[in-house]
N, C-alpha and C positions, 0 to 999 in steps of 0.2 A: 581566518571566513568559517562560518559555522556553515555545512550540508544543506538546508536550506537557501542560501543566502542569492543562488542561481536555479532556482525551479528546473526541473528535465522530466520527459519519462522515467521511467524504472520499467525493465524488465521481469516478469516474476521470479528470475532469477535473481537479482536483484532486490527486488523486495525481502523474498526468503532468508536473504541473507543480511541487511538490513534488520529485519524485525527476528530475527530465530524461530521465527515460527511456520512449519511444515507447509511445502504444497496445497497435499490434501488436508487442514485447518483452515487458513487461506481461505478456501475454496466453499468450505463451509460455514466459515463466518458469512460469506457474499450470498450464499441460500439462507438466512435467516435473517428474515428483514429485521429483525431487533437490533442486530446489530453492528454496531458506527463503526466499523473497519471500512477508509475508504473504498469508491467503487472505481473499478478500472475504466480508461478511456479506450472506447474503440479510435484503433490510427487506422485501418484498414479493412478487408472482406476478413481477415485470417489475423489479425494483428493486433492488442491489446496491452495499454501501458497505463500503468499507475503513475499520476504527479506527484514528483518526492515530497514534496512542501503537506499536499495532504497524508500521509504516509508518517511523515516527522508529528506533524499535530496530533497526530491518534495517538504515538509512542508516549508523546508528552503526556496527551492524556491519562495512559493507561498511570505512568508516576505517580500522579497526581492524584489518581483515588484510590 
């Protein structure tokens, strides 16, 4: 079964482990309006997470280019 068959919320530590991109680079990508890196979802007042299927789709798009 593929990782994204069951989409789930990924916290920053899981995004880092999955993509291999450092935390500072992830947040730099988020501040760049032209970057296509997935945006996190707000889960609460002090909590955000990424959708796993969006992260995996972004990774696939990097391989294709």
